[in-house]
C-alpha positions in Angstrom: -169.2 -39.7 9.6 -170.4 -36.9 11.9 -172.4 -37.6 15.1 -175.1 -35.0 15.8 -176.3 -33.8 19.2 -178.8 -31.2 20.4 -182.5 -30.8 20.7 -185.2 -28.1 20.5 -186.2 -26.6 23.8 -189.4 -27.9 25.5 -192.6 -25.9 25.4 -194.7 -24.9 28.3 -198.3 -23.8 28.9 -198.7 -20.0 29.0 -201.3 -18.0 30.9 -203.0 -17.3 27.6 -203.4 -21.1 27.1 -205.0 -21.4 30.6 -207.4 -18.4 29.8 -208.3 -19.8 26.4 -208.9 -23.2 27.9 -211.2 -21.8 30.6 -213.1 -19.7 28.2 -213.5 -22.6 25.7 -214.8 -24.8 28.5 -217.2 -22.1 29.7 -218.6 -21.6 26.2 -219.1 -25.4 25.7 -220.7 -25.8 29.1 -223.0 -22.8 28.7 -224.1 -23.9 25.2 -224.9 -27.4 26.2 -226.8 -26.2 29.3 -228.7 -23.6 27.2 -229.9 -26.3 24.8 -231.1 -28.6 27.6 -232.6 -25.9 29.9 -234.2 -24.1 26.9 -235.8 -27.3 25.7 -237.1 -28.2 29.2 -238.5 -24.7 30.0 -239.5 -24.2 26.3 -237.6 -20.9 26.3 -236.9 -20.4 22.6 -234.3 -17.6 22.8 -232.3 -19.6 25.3 -232.4 -22.7 23.1 -231.3 -20.7 20.1 -228.5 -19.2 22.1 -227.2 -22.7 22.6 -226.4 -22.8 18.9 -225.4 -19.1 18.4 -222.9 -18.9 21.3 -220.4 -21.5 20.0 -220.7 -20.1 16.5 -219.9 -16.6 17.7 -217.0 -17.9 19.8 -215.6 -19.8 16.9 -215.8 -16.6 14.7 -214.1 -14.7 17.5 -211.2 -17.2 17.7 -210.8 -17.1 13.9 -210.6 -13.3 13.8 -208.2 -13.2 16.8 -205.9 -15.7 15.1 -205.6 -13.7 11.9 -202.5 -11.8 13.0 -200.7 -14.9 14.2 -201.4 -16.7 11.0 -200.1 -13.7 9.0 -196.9 -13.8 11.0 -196.5 -17.5 10.5 -197.1 -17.1 6.7 -194.4 -14.4 6.6 -191.7 -16.6 8.1 -189.2 -17.8 5.5 -188.8 -21.6 5.7 -185.3 -23.1 6.2 -183.8 -25.9 4.1 -181.5 -28.5 5.8 -180.3 -32.0 5.5 -181.8 -34.8 7.6 -181.0 -38.5 8.2 -183.8 -41.0 8.3 -183.8 -42.9 11.6 -186.8 -45.1 10.7 -189.9 -45.1 8.5 -193.2 -46.9 8.6 -196.1 -46.8 6.2 -199.3 -46.1 8.2 -201.7 -46.6 5.4 -201.8 -48.4 2.0 -205.3 -47.6 0.5 -203.9 -45.3 -2.2 -200.9 -45.0 -4.5 -199.5 -42.3 -2.2 -199.7 -43.9 1.2 -198.9 -41.9 4.3 -195.4 -42.7 5.7 -194.2 -41.8 9.2 -190.6 -40.7 9.3 -188.3 -40.3 12.3 -185.8 -37.7 11.1 -182.7 -36.1 12.6 -182.5 -32.6 11.1 -179.1 -31.0 10.8 -179.4 -27.2 10.2 -176.3 -25.4 8.9 -176.5 -22.7 11.6 -177.9 -24.5 14.7 -178.0 -27.8 16.7 -179.5 -30.9 15.3 -182.9 -32.1 16.5 -185.2 -35.0 16.1 -188.7 -34.8 14.7 -191.5 -37.1 13.6 -193.3 -36.3 10.4 -196.0 -38.0 8.4 -196.0 -37.4 4.6 -197.6 -39.0 1.6 -195.0 -40.8 -0.6 -195.7 -42.2 -4.0 -195.2 -46.0 -4.2 -192.8 -45.6 -7.0 -190.5 -43.3 -4.9 -190.9 -45.2 -1.7 -187.9 -47.6 -2.3 -185.6 -44.5 -2.4 -186.2 -43.8 1.3 -184.5 -46.1 3.8 -183.1 -45.9 7.3 -179.8 -44.1 7.4 -180.5 -42.3 4.1 -180.1 -38.5 3.9 -182.9 -36.4 2.6 -183.5 -32.7 2.1 -186.2 -31.1 4.4 -187.8 -27.7 4.6 -189.4 -26.3 7.8 -190.4 -23.0 9.5 -187.6 -22.1 12.0 -190.2 -21.3 14.7 -192.2 -24.5 14.1 -189.7 -27.3 13.3 -192.3 -30.0 13.9 -193.8 -29.0 10.5 -190.8 -30.2 8.6 -191.5 -31.7 5.1 -189.3 -33.8 3.0 -188.4 -32.1 -0.3 -189.1 -34.8 -2.9 -187.5 -32.9 -5.8 -184.6 -30.8 -4.3 -182.5 -28.4 -6.3 -179.3 -29.9 -7.9 -177.2 -28.2 -5.2 -179.1 -29.8 -2.3 -179.4 -33.1 -4.1 -175.6 -33.2 -4.4 -175.1 -32.3 -0.7 -177.5 -35.0 0.3 -175.8 -37.6 -1.8 -172.4 -36.9 -0.3 -173.4 -36.3 3.4 -172.8 -38.9 6.0 -173.9 -38.5 9.7 -175.5 -40.5 12.5 -179.0 -39.9 13.9 -179.6 -38.3 17.3 -180.4 -41.1 19.8 -183.6 -41.0 21.9 -187.2 -39.8 21.3 -188.2 -37.0 19.0 -187.7 -33.6 20.8 -189.2 -31.2 18.3 -193.0 -31.5 18.6 -196.0 -29.3 18.3 -197.0 -27.9 21.7 -199.9 -29.7 23.3 -202.1 -28.6 26.2 -200.8 -29.9 29.5 -202.9 -31.7 32.0 -203.3 -28.5 34.0 -204.9 -26.8 30.9 -207.2 -29.8 30.6 -208.4 -29.4 34.2 -208.9 -25.6 33.6 -211.0 -26.4 30.6 -213.1 -28.9 32.5 -213.6 -26.3 35.3 -214.7 -23.7 32.8 -217.2 -26.2 31.3 -218.7 -26.8 34.8 -218.9 -23.1 35.6 -220.6 -22.3 32.3 -223.2 -25.0 32.7 -223.9 -24.0 36.4 -224.3 -20.4 35.5 -227.0 -21.1 32.9 -228.8 -23.5 35.3 -228.7 -20.9 38.2 -230.0 -18.1 36.0 -233.0 -20.1 34.9 -233.6 -22.2 38.0 -237.1 -20.9 38.6 -238.3 -21.9 35.1 -236.4 -25.2 35.3 -237.4 -26.5 38.7 -240.7 -24.7 39.5 -242.7 -24.3 36.3 -245.4 -26.8 37.3 -246.0 -26.0 40.9 -245.7 -22.2 40.9 -241.9 -22.1 41.6 -241.3 -22.0 45.3 -239.5 -18.8 46.2 -235.7 -19.1 46.4 -233.5 -16.9 48.5 -232.8 -14.7 45.4 -236.5 -14.3 44.6 -238.6 -11.5 45.9 -242.1 -12.7 46.7 -245.0 -10.4 46.0 -248.5 -10.1 47.5 -250.9 -13.0 46.8 -254.6 -12.8 46.7 -256.9 -15.7 47.6 -255.5 -19.0 46.3 -253.2 -17.4 43.7 -249.5 -16.6 44.2 -246.7 -14.8 42.3 -243.0 -15.0 42.4 -240.7 -12.3 40.9 -236.9 -12.6 40.5 -234.3 -10.7 38.5 -234.6 -13.0 35.5 -238.2 -14.4 35.6 -241.6 -14.0 37.1 -244.4 -16.5 37.5 -248.1 -16.3 38.6 -250.1 -19.4 39.6 -253.8 -19.7 40.1 -255.6 -22.2 42.4 -257.8 -25.1 41.4 -260.9 -24.1 39.6 -259.5 -20.8 38.3 -258.2 -20.0 34.8 -256.3 -17.1 33.2 -259.2 -17.0 30.7 -261.5 -15.7 33.4 -262.3 -12.0 33.1 -259.6 -9.8 34.7 -257.2 -12.6 35.8 -254.6 -11.8 33.2 -254.7 -8.1 33.8 -254.2 -8.6 37.6 -251.4 -11.1 37.0 -249.5 -9.0 34.6 -249.8 -6.0 36.9 -248.4 -8.0 39.8 -245.6 -9.5 37.8 -244.4 -6.2 36.2 -244.8 -4.3 39.5 -246.9 -1.6 37.8 -244.0 0.8 36.8 -241.4 -1.9 36.1 -240.2 -1.3 32.5 -238.1 -4.5 32.1 -238.3 -6.1 28.7 -239.4 -9.7 28.3 -237.8 -12.4 26.2 -240.8 -14.7 26.3 -244.3 -14.8 27.9 -246.1 -18.2 28.3 -249.7 -18.5 29.5 -251.4 -21.7 30.4 -254.6 -22.6 32.2 -253.3 -21.7 35.7 -249.7 -20.6 35.1 -248.3 -17.4 33.7 -244.5 -17.1 33.3 -242.3 -14.3 32.0 -238.6 -14.5 31.2 -236.9 -11.1 31.3 -234.1 -9.8 29.2 -230.8 -9.6 31.1 -229.9 -6.0 32.1 -227.9 -4.3 29.4 -228.3 -7.1 26.9 -229.3 -6.3 23.3 -232.0 -8.9 22.8 -235.3 -8.7 20.9 -237.4 -8.0 24.0 -240.9 -6.4 24.3 -243.0 -4.9 27.0 -245.2 -7.6 28.5 -247.8 -5.1 29.5 -248.4 -4.2 25.9 -249.7 -7.6 25.0 -253.3 -7.7 23.9 -254.5 -9.6 27.0 -258.1 -9.1 26.1 -257.7 -11.0 22.8 -256.2 -14.1 24.5 -259.6 -15.8 25.4 -260.8 -15.3 21.8 -257.6 -16.7 20.4 -257.8 -19.8 22.6 -261.5 -20.3 21.6 -260.6 -20.1 17.9 -257.8 -22.7 18.3 -260.0 -25.0 20.3 -263.3 -24.6 18.5 -263.1 -23.3 15.0 -259.8 -25.1 14.2 -261.1 -28.6 15.1 -259.4 -29.4 18.5 -262.7 -30.4 20.3 -262.9 -30.8 24.1 -259.4 -29.4 24.7 -257.3 -31.0 27.4 -254.5 -28.3 27.4 -253.7 -25.0 25.7 -250.7 -22.7 25.7 -250.1 -19.1 24.6 -246.5 -18.1 23.8 -245.3 -14.6 22.9 -241.8 -13.6 21.7 -239.9 -11.5 19.2 -237.5 -14.1 17.9 -238.2 -13.2 14.3 -238.0 -9.5 14.9 -241.7 -8.7 15.3 -243.9 -9.7 18.2 -245.6 -13.1 17.5 -248.3 -14.7 19.6 -248.7 -18.4 19.2 -251.6 -20.5 20.5 -251.5 -24.3 20.7 -254.5 -26.3 21.8 -254.5 -30.1 22.2 -257.7 -32.1 22.6 -259.5 -35.3 21.4 -259.5 -34.0 17.9 -255.7 -33.5 17.7 -253.5 -30.4 18.0 -254.5 -27.1 16.5 -252.4 -23.9 16.4 -252.5 -20.3 15.2 -250.2 -17.3 15.1 -251.3 -13.7 15.7 -249.5 -10.3 15.6 -248.8 -8.0 18.5 -252.4 -6.6 18.2 -254.0 -10.1 18.4 -254.9 -10.3 14.7 -254.7 -13.9 13.4 -252.0 -14.3 10.7 -251.8 -18.1 10.2 -254.0 -21.1 11.2 -253.1 -24.8 11.4 -256.3 -26.8 12.1 -256.1 -30.2 13.8 -255.9 -33.2 11.5 
């Protein structure tokens, strides 16, 4: 009887594992924050990005892993004898229950090593496996933890298994699939926090100041104000607020507000534009980003009062309490949506970039 010794070398986390962990955490954090912030600020593109970002990242990981999977598939598996140290059925719901084996694998051209494998074994064949028994296994030489018991070996290997006698390697299993270390877990958590914080910081004006005119932050650049109105313009958004008793449906108010927020000659594209009774907000496209933006100055401002009147009067929402106009290009073409809520319910309509009504949804 031969006593086997030896073990597979331990695995370590690599810089690539740390980078991938940080990037994965960042994508998860940014996606969750985009969903929450997009819902709170009613920024549709940001909310949609919360779903699109992880899907694109998953696709990127899949494409990046194609060469590695091709290399793994090209590796010729090895066949060797193994002695069963112990076995335990970990399920019994079917006729082929999963069985956990502790095996000592003895390659012909290398040191022996221990490995834990779980494999479905038919109940009829289960009595043939016992501690101390010798079986034939097949495994990739670079991934020994994927060893599988060959249930129907060739006559040559079956004869070798029947005549072999050797002891198991003592101690715990040494060949195991590499797992992320605690350090990688901390890096992943750090990436999650960084991704979430980045989204919150980029949209902090719309998140914390959309009801009170958004007090100017250090990064914001305040513009001139007239009377009781005020405007705040930053690199990612702009807001204009009117005082009590004023409305953006008053003649000339929207023209003056858009001129102040876009700085006259500012050609930045907008992701969304939202107009309420005394609040106008614009979310700009990030510099260099290929997003479906539009020129906010090209909106048909003069048609907005008529659209609100139609939503509140002809669509059945009598005595409106609130109304909102939203403009975006999420579907490819510019769409203007008007929603009015009053005692008669909620009415809405959609118009194109020239202010022509396309669809109506009267209040119940």
